C-alpha positions in Angstrom: -14.8 9.3 -20.5 -14.6 8.1 -24.1 -11.0 7.2 -24.5 -9.7 5.3 -27.4 -6.3 3.5 -27.7 -3.6 3.5 -30.3 0.0 2.2 -30.5 2.9 4.6 -30.3 5.9 4.5 -32.7 7.8 2.7 -29.9 5.1 0.1 -29.6 3.5 1.4 -26.3 -0.2 1.3 -25.9 -1.6 4.9 -25.6 -4.9 6.2 -24.4 -6.3 9.1 -26.4 -9.0 11.2 -24.7 -11.8 13.1 -26.3 -9.6 16.2 -26.8 -6.9 14.2 -28.6 -4.6 14.2 -25.5 -2.4 11.1 -25.3 -0.9 9.3 -22.4 0.4 5.8 -21.7 -2.3 3.3 -20.9 -2.3 2.2 -17.3 -3.0 -1.3 -16.2 -4.4 0.0 -12.8 -7.2 2.3 -11.9 -6.1 4.4 -9.0 -9.6 5.9 -8.6 -10.6 2.5 -7.1 -8.8 3.3 -3.9 -11.3 4.3 -1.3 -9.2 7.3 0.0 -5.9 8.9 -0.8 -6.1 10.3 2.8 -5.9 6.8 4.2 -2.8 6.0 2.1 -1.2 9.1 3.5 -1.9 7.8 7.0 0.0 4.6 6.1 3.0 6.7 5.1 2.7 8.7 8.3 2.9 5.4 10.3 6.0 4.4 8.5 7.6 7.8 8.9 6.7 8.2 12.6 8.3 4.8 13.4 11.5 5.6 11.5 14.3 6.7 13.8 15.3 9.4 11.3 12.1 11.2 12.4 12.2 10.3 16.1 10.8 6.8 16.0 12.2 3.6 17.4 13.3 1.7 14.3 16.0 2.3 11.7 14.8 2.8 8.1 13.9 -0.5 6.4 14.2 -2.4 9.7 11.1 -4.3 8.7 13.1 -5.9 5.8 15.1 -7.7 8.5 12.0 -9.5 9.9 10.7 -12.7 8.6 7.3 -13.2 6.9 5.9 -15.1 9.9 6.7 -12.2 12.2 4.9 -9.8 9.9 1.9 -12.1 9.6 1.7 -12.4 13.4 1.8 -8.6 13.9 -0.7 -8.2 11.0 -3.2 -10.5 12.8 -2.5 -8.8 16.2 -3.2 -5.3 14.8 -6.2 -6.6 12.9 -7.7 -8.2 16.0 -7.1 -5.1 18.1 -8.7 -3.0 15.4 -11.7 -5.3 15.4 -11.9 -5.2 19.2 -11.8 -1.3 19.4 -14.0 -0.7 16.3 -17.2 -0.2 18.3 -15.8 1.4 21.4 -12.9 3.7 20.2 -12.7 4.5 16.5 -9.4 6.4 17.0 -7.6 3.4 18.5 -9.2 1.0 15.9 -8.0 3.3 13.1 -4.4 3.4 14.5 -4.4 -0.4 14.8 -5.7 -0.9 11.3 -3.2 1.5 9.8 -0.4 -0.6 11.4 -2.1 -3.8 10.1 -2.0 -2.4 6.5 1.7 -1.6 6.9 2.3 -5.2 8.0 0.2 -6.5 5.1 2.4 -4.4 2.7 5.5 -5.8 4.3 4.1 -9.4 3.8 3.4 -8.7 0.1 6.9 -7.3 -0.4 8.5 -10.4 1.1 6.2 -12.8 -0.8 7.1 -11.1 -4.1 10.8 -11.9 -3.4 10.2 -15.5 -2.7 11.2 -18.0 -5.4 8.2 -19.0 -7.5 6.2 -15.8 -7.0 5.7 -14.2 -10.4 4.4 -10.8 -9.2 
């Protein structure tokens, strides 16, 4: 892909493709994600655990938990994923999807702490 860049009238950086098509320049390359399917599985974990969809927890319940609790659960799910990785891929996958959810919760809370500039 031979994209060039230019600046819009409003000062935004634009990418121009070989056909002259223009779009805003992204600072992230989403094609680097290993699998969109796996992201969908993360959303399924969040949905299935939400009481609106028959799960045990109210929406955004995770925001009421502290960072230490999320890190503890992240480690627990990660260790269980590692334990089952060679004997039961299905259980390992389930554990690791939960670990990713907990990692996202940790990042969310860290971004809101004073001094974090993300």
